[in-house]
Backbone bond lengths (Angstrom), bond angles and torsions (degrees), N, CA, C in turn:
res aa  C-N    CA-C-N  psi(-1)  N-CA   C-N-CA  omega(-1)  CA-C   N-CA-C  phi
1 M - - - 1.450 - - 1.529 109.01 -
2 A 1.294 116.14 137.00 1.465 121.80 -179.74 1.527 110.01 -96.99
3 D 1.323 115.36 142.38 1.458 121.77 174.82 1.523 107.72 -107.89
4 Y 1.318 115.61 131.72 1.461 121.82 -179.44 1.527 109.52 -105.13
5 Y 1.348 116.31 139.87 1.451 122.08 -178.44 1.525 110.23 -130.62
6 T 1.311 115.59 154.35 1.458 121.69 176.30 1.529 109.60 -134.97
7 P 1.336 117.65 71.41 1.466 118.54 174.88 1.528 109.36 -56.60
8 T 1.318 116.40 134.01 1.459 120.95 -171.23 1.522 110.06 -138.45
9 V 1.328 116.41 141.22 1.462 121.26 173.89 1.522 109.90 -132.02
10 I 1.323 113.87 148.47 1.459 121.95 169.08 1.523 104.21 -111.02
11 P 1.336 118.07 99.12 1.467 120.70 -171.75 1.528 115.07 -61.23
12 E 1.315 117.52 -32.49 1.462 119.80 -178.44 1.529 110.46 -75.74
13 T 1.317 115.93 137.29 1.460 120.60 170.96 1.521 107.01 -74.93
14 I 1.319 116.65 128.97 1.460 120.64 -179.51 1.526 108.05 -97.51
15 P 1.340 116.84 116.76 1.464 119.98 -178.30 1.528 112.04 -60.29
16 D 1.319 114.57 140.22 1.467 121.57 176.38 1.525 110.82 -51.86
17 T 1.329 116.09 -41.95 1.466 120.99 -175.35 1.519 113.09 -69.39
18 D 1.326 117.92 -15.27 1.469 121.20 -179.53 1.523 113.01 -88.17
19 M 1.330 117.17 -12.56 1.470 120.92 -177.44 1.523 110.53 -109.12
20 T 1.320 114.40 147.74 1.459 117.95 169.05 1.526 107.59 -79.82
21 A 1.318 115.98 164.08 1.467 119.94 177.94 1.526 110.25 -59.36
22 L 1.323 116.75 -36.67 1.468 120.63 -179.52 1.527 111.17 -68.88
23 E 1.322 117.79 -44.65 1.472 120.32 177.87 1.522 110.96 -60.37
24 R 1.326 116.75 -43.28 1.469 121.01 179.25 1.523 110.62 -61.75
25 L 1.343 116.29 -43.28 1.465 120.58 178.90 1.528 111.08 -62.92
26 L 1.317 116.98 -47.45 1.467 120.16 -179.30 1.523 111.74 -64.94
27 L 1.334 117.11 -48.78 1.462 120.05 -179.01 1.523 111.38 -62.09
28 S 1.339 117.18 -33.47 1.468 120.86 178.69 1.519 112.68 -72.39
29 N 1.311 117.01 -14.87 1.462 121.03 175.40 1.525 112.31 -99.31
30 I 1.319 116.70 -25.89 1.466 121.03 175.65 1.527 109.55 -75.71
31 F 1.332 115.41 -39.13 1.458 123.65 -178.67 1.524 109.14 -119.92
32 S 1.307 115.90 168.44 1.460 120.51 163.09 1.518 105.16 -79.21
33 A 1.326 116.23 150.97 1.465 119.60 -177.43 1.518 109.63 -134.06
34 E 1.321 114.98 136.08 1.459 120.90 175.93 1.519 108.78 -127.50
35 R 1.314 115.38 137.43 1.454 121.42 176.75 1.523 108.57 -64.60
36 D 1.333 116.84 135.64 1.462 122.70 177.51 1.527 107.07 -138.06
37 G 1.309 116.89 92.26 1.465 120.97 -176.56 1.515 110.31 64.41
38 D 1.337 115.63 -122.72 1.466 121.37 179.79 1.528 111.91 -93.57
39 G 1.318 117.07 17.11 1.457 119.99 -177.52 1.509 112.06 -143.00
40 W 1.325 114.44 -160.91 1.463 121.95 -175.09 1.518 110.53 -133.62
41 Y 1.319 114.56 141.55 1.458 123.15 172.61 1.528 106.12 -107.28
42 F 1.327 116.22 123.70 1.464 121.83 -178.21 1.526 110.05 -109.52
43 F 1.343 115.17 139.72 1.459 120.78 179.56 1.528 109.27 -158.41
44 A 1.318 115.77 161.26 1.470 122.03 174.98 1.522 107.55 -133.82
45 E 1.327 116.30 119.82 1.459 119.72 -177.63 1.519 112.47 -72.27
46 E 1.331 117.76 -34.90 1.467 120.85 178.05 1.518 111.67 -105.33
47 S 1.322 117.33 -53.60 1.465 123.52 178.96 1.514 108.61 -170.37
48 P 1.343 118.31 149.42 1.463 119.00 172.05 1.531 108.82 -62.14
49 A 1.311 116.38 143.42 1.465 121.00 -179.73 1.525 110.25 -75.62
50 D 1.322 116.16 138.30 1.460 119.47 173.54 1.533 111.61 -112.17
51 M 1.322 115.74 0.91 1.468 122.06 174.51 1.523 105.97 -138.24
52 I 1.334 115.99 119.45 1.460 119.49 -179.50 1.526 109.93 -130.02
53 W 1.326 115.90 156.98 1.459 123.07 177.96 1.523 107.41 -125.99
54 I 1.338 115.81 126.76 1.461 120.99 -178.28 1.526 107.74 -131.46
55 P 1.336 117.73 136.73 1.460 120.09 176.43 1.540 110.72 -56.41
56 R 1.319 115.49 135.82 1.466 121.28 -176.83 1.524 111.37 -54.00
57 T 1.324 118.00 -46.04 1.467 120.18 -177.03 1.526 111.31 -61.84
58 E 1.328 117.19 -39.94 1.466 121.69 178.81 1.528 110.59 -65.63
59 L 1.317 116.40 -41.19 1.455 121.58 179.92 1.529 110.67 -67.87
60 E 1.321 117.33 -45.69 1.470 120.78 -179.87 1.533 111.08 -63.65
61 E 1.336 117.13 -37.44 1.465 120.55 178.06 1.523 110.55 -64.55
62 A 1.329 117.19 -43.33 1.466 121.23 178.98 1.520 110.82 -64.84
63 V 1.332 117.41 -38.50 1.467 121.17 177.90 1.523 109.58 -63.95
64 S 1.323 117.35 -45.58 1.472 120.05 -178.19 1.527 111.81 -62.10
65 K 1.320 117.99 -32.05 1.466 121.87 178.48 1.532 112.11 -79.12
66 S 1.326 116.96 -15.22 1.470 121.18 -172.42 1.515 114.16 -115.04
67 I 1.308 117.45 -6.97 1.464 122.26 -169.69 1.529 113.78 -59.52
68 A 1.310 117.56 -28.91 1.469 120.32 -176.55 1.524 112.89 -73.60
69 I 1.324 117.26 -13.69 1.465 121.07 -177.54 1.520 109.45 -106.96
70 D 1.325 115.71 121.96 1.465 121.38 179.46 1.531 108.97 -68.09
71 S 1.341 115.83 124.86 1.465 118.72 -179.94 1.530 110.27 -157.47
72 E 1.324 114.58 159.41 1.467 121.20 175.39 1.528 109.91 -60.67
73 A 1.327 116.86 -38.24 1.464 121.12 -178.84 1.530 110.54 -61.59
74 N 1.346 117.21 -44.74 1.466 119.91 178.58 1.522 111.38 -60.55
75 T 1.315 116.07 -46.40 1.469 120.42 -179.29 1.525 110.91 -59.43
76 L 1.325 116.66 -47.27 1.460 121.64 -179.04 1.523 111.45 -62.21
77 I 1.310 117.45 -50.46 1.464 120.58 -173.12 1.522 112.13 -73.40
78 Q 1.309 119.04 -33.87 1.463 119.69 175.11 1.527 110.53 -60.79
79 K 1.329 116.79 -39.79 1.476 120.10 177.16 1.525 110.39 -66.65
80 V 1.328 117.19 -43.66 1.467 120.76 179.08 1.524 110.40 -59.76
81 L 1.323 117.28 -44.89 1.469 120.67 179.95 1.528 111.50 -65.35
82 Q 1.324 118.05 -37.62 1.470 121.52 177.25 1.528 110.98 -65.14
83 D 1.325 116.12 -38.01 1.468 121.24 -177.38 1.530 113.08 -81.43
84 T 1.333 117.38 -11.31 1.456 121.76 -178.05 1.519 108.20 -115.82
85 A 1.315 115.98 93.39 1.466 121.04 -172.81 1.522 113.52 -69.33
86 D 1.314 117.56 -35.86 1.457 118.94 -176.78 1.519 110.88 -140.27
87 G 1.308 115.46 177.08 1.457 121.17 179.67 1.508 111.18 110.99
88 D 1.314 115.08 141.20 1.465 120.93 -179.98 1.517 112.29 -80.72
89 E 1.326 116.44 -22.33 1.457 120.94 -179.95 1.527 108.51 -122.86
90 I 1.326 115.59 134.04 1.462 121.06 -176.87 1.529 109.21 -102.95
91 E 1.311 115.46 128.12 1.466 122.12 176.13 1.524 107.87 -90.46
92 I 1.334 116.01 126.70 1.462 120.76 -178.47 1.518 108.93 -119.91
93 D 1.321 115.45 116.28 1.460 122.32 178.87 1.522 108.26 -89.98
94 L 1.303 116.53 106.78 1.461 121.31 -177.71 1.519 112.72 -92.00
95 S 1.336 116.90 3.76 1.463 119.04 177.78 1.527 110.94 -71.80
96 V 1.334 117.19 -14.11 1.462 121.25 179.35 1.524 112.18 -87.25
97 T 1.318 116.72 -7.64 1.458 121.65 178.91 1.513 108.69 -139.81
98 S 1.312 117.02 -165.23 1.455 119.93 -176.61 1.520 109.53 -144.71
99 Y 1.318 116.18 136.81 1.458 119.56 177.48 1.526 111.11 -62.88
100 E 1.328 118.27 -22.61 1.458 121.20 178.91 1.527 112.10 -58.44
101 F 1.340 116.94 -35.12 1.464 119.62 179.90 1.530 111.18 -70.63
102 M 1.334 117.44 -33.11 1.466 120.05 174.12 1.529 109.75 -65.48
103 L 1.329 116.26 -42.98 1.456 120.12 178.34 1.524 111.27 -63.79
104 Q 1.323 116.89 -36.29 1.458 119.75 178.12 1.531 111.01 -65.69
105 D 1.324 117.89 -39.62 1.466 120.61 175.93 1.527 110.77 -58.92
106 I 1.331 116.22 -39.50 1.464 120.89 178.86 1.523 110.52 -63.36
107 V 1.334 117.18 -45.68 1.465 121.16 178.99 1.528 110.05 -62.43
108 K 1.320 117.82 -41.39 1.469 121.22 -179.69 1.518 111.84 -57.93
109 R 1.318 117.73 -37.06 1.470 121.76 -177.17 1.526 113.54 -91.05
110 S 1.318 117.81 -16.03 1.455 121.82 -170.60 1.530 113.22 -71.26
111 A 1.309 114.82 139.53 1.463 121.00 173.10 1.527 110.31 -91.21
112 T 1.337 117.57 -10.82 1.458 120.70 -175.90 1.519 114.49 -117.59
113 L 1.324 118.41 -27.71 1.469 121.46 -177.24 1.529 110.22 -100.14
114 S 1.319 116.88 123.43 1.467 119.51 173.75 1.530 110.52 -97.20
115 Y 1.334 115.74 -10.80 1.463 121.32 176.71 1.518 109.63 -162.64
116 I 1.326 114.60 162.68 1.459 123.51 170.25 1.519 106.03 -132.34
117 T 1.321 117.40 138.76 1.458 120.50 176.05 1.527 109.48 -113.10
118 V 1.316 114.00 154.95 1.461 121.81 175.45 1.525 106.11 -130.63
119 V 1.333 116.12 130.22 1.462 120.86 178.53 1.522 107.48 -124.56
120 A 1.318 115.75 128.72 1.468 120.38 -178.49 1.518 110.09 -133.89
121 S 1.315 114.28 149.31 1.466 118.93 173.16 1.520 107.65 -115.22
122 F 1.308 115.17 150.63 1.462 121.36 176.02 1.524 106.34 -107.81
123 T 1.316 116.07 120.38 1.452 120.02 179.54 1.519 109.25 -130.95
124 C 1.306 114.71 166.63 1.455 120.39 -176.19 1.529 108.75 -146.09
125 S 1.313 115.75 149.10 1.463 119.99 179.83 1.526 112.34 -74.37
126 R 1.316 116.87 -10.40 1.473 121.80 175.94 1.519 108.04 -126.57
127 M 1.275 116.49 157.53 1.468 121.03 -177.11 1.523 110.68 -81.29
128 R 1.322 116.12 72.36 1.462 122.54 179.02 1.519 109.75 -101.95
129 A 1.313 115.90 140.11 1.469 120.88 -177.74 1.527 111.77 -60.29
130 D 1.325 117.18 -33.15 1.465 119.82 -178.35 1.531 112.49 -86.66
131 G 1.325 118.35 2.89 1.450 121.55 -174.35 1.513 115.85 -101.15
132 F 1.329 117.64 6.83 1.450 119.40 -175.47 1.517 111.02 -134.77
133 G 1.287 115.93 149.80 1.467 122.38 -179.91 1.508 109.15 148.13
134 G 1.295 115.07 -147.61 1.447 119.13 179.67 1.505 110.93 -179.45
135 M 1.331 114.51 -174.18 1.460 119.88 176.76 1.514 108.90 -156.99
136 A 1.317 114.40 157.81 1.453 121.89 174.69 1.522 107.40 -132.77
137 I 1.333 115.51 139.01 1.459 121.59 -179.43 1.517 108.42 -127.81
138 L 1.326 116.34 136.04 1.453 123.24 173.79 1.523 107.62 -114.23
139 I 1.329 115.49 124.14 1.464 121.08 -179.14 1.522 108.29 -116.76
140 T 1.330 116.27 119.59 1.460 121.89 174.51 1.525 107.99 -119.41
141 A 1.299 116.46 179.21 1.463 120.31 178.33 1.522 111.29 -63.65
142 N 1.334 117.06 -26.70 1.469 120.78 -174.90 1.510 115.42 -105.85
143 S 1.327 117.69 -15.20 1.463 117.02 -175.92 1.521 111.79 -156.20
144 I 1.326 113.01 161.36 1.457 122.67 171.86 1.521 105.49 -127.89
145 K 1.343 115.57 117.02 1.459 120.41 -178.00 1.518 108.89 -124.80
146 G 1.310 115.62 139.20 1.452 119.03 178.45 1.508 111.47 -148.02
147 K 1.324 114.67 155.41 1.459 121.15 175.11 1.510 108.76 -145.27
148 S 1.313 113.87 141.55 1.459 119.56 174.03 1.521 108.31 -90.73
149 T 1.310 116.29 164.27 1.466 119.22 176.53 1.521 110.47 -63.84
150 H 1.318 117.16 -30.53 1.473 120.24 176.82 1.527 110.49 -64.23
151 E 1.338 116.98 -40.14 1.471 120.22 177.21 1.522 111.38 -67.56
152 I 1.309 116.87 -36.14 1.462 120.54 177.90 1.532 109.86 -64.20
153 I 1.319 117.22 -43.04 1.469 120.87 177.02 1.523 110.49 -61.88
154 E 1.337 117.16 -42.04 1.478 120.95 176.37 1.531 109.97 -58.64
155 D 1.341 116.86 -44.02 1.468 120.74 177.83 1.524 110.89 -59.80
156 F 1.328 117.02 -44.37 1.464 121.12 179.09 1.534 110.64 -60.75
157 L 1.335 115.88 -45.18 1.465 120.07 -179.87 1.513 110.75 -62.11
158 T 1.315 117.60 -42.56 1.473 121.82 178.62 1.527 110.22 -62.58
159 E 1.340 116.47 -44.66 1.471 120.51 178.35 1.525 111.42 -59.27
160 E 1.311 117.39 -33.80 1.467 121.94 -179.34 1.519 112.40 -87.41
161 G 1.336 117.25 -2.14 1.459 120.44 -179.84 1.513 112.86 72.51
162 L 1.331 117.09 26.58 1.461 121.59 -178.34 1.525 110.20 -105.09
163 D 1.296 114.56 153.54 1.460 121.95 178.38 1.527 108.83 -86.37
164 S 1.293 117.89 141.00 1.464 120.66 -179.93 1.513 113.59 -92.29
165 A 1.319 116.26 15.31 1.464 121.42 -178.89 1.477 110.02 -57.02
């Protein structure tokens, strides 16, 4: 059996002041996070998490500190809290949304960041043709654009007038 991985980095340091408490909490659970000056460096050694568990009290505290700012994170977590009546730990399924939209909210509000990039590699524990490659994403206030290495190769083939069969 092959294991697939998506090591991912966000090269830009995201200033503390550009994130809400809720965004910082969520991003720190989706990715590993390291302090970098007055901001945070986010990365995932294996893959960004799409299922996270956060203590209810920690989540509610972050929401209360962030509620005044309109964001995708607030919308998502308010629904999760409404749908989860009890329990000390809240399970958050992030496969229904994307961390890119949280990053875009940060760029929209930022006085210092005009964009955030995400770079990921696709690797596999076995040498399978479908297990390797990567992607790059550019997130601005107005758009989220990404391409995989497979799409880049397709572009090259098209530019050369070659068939990708």
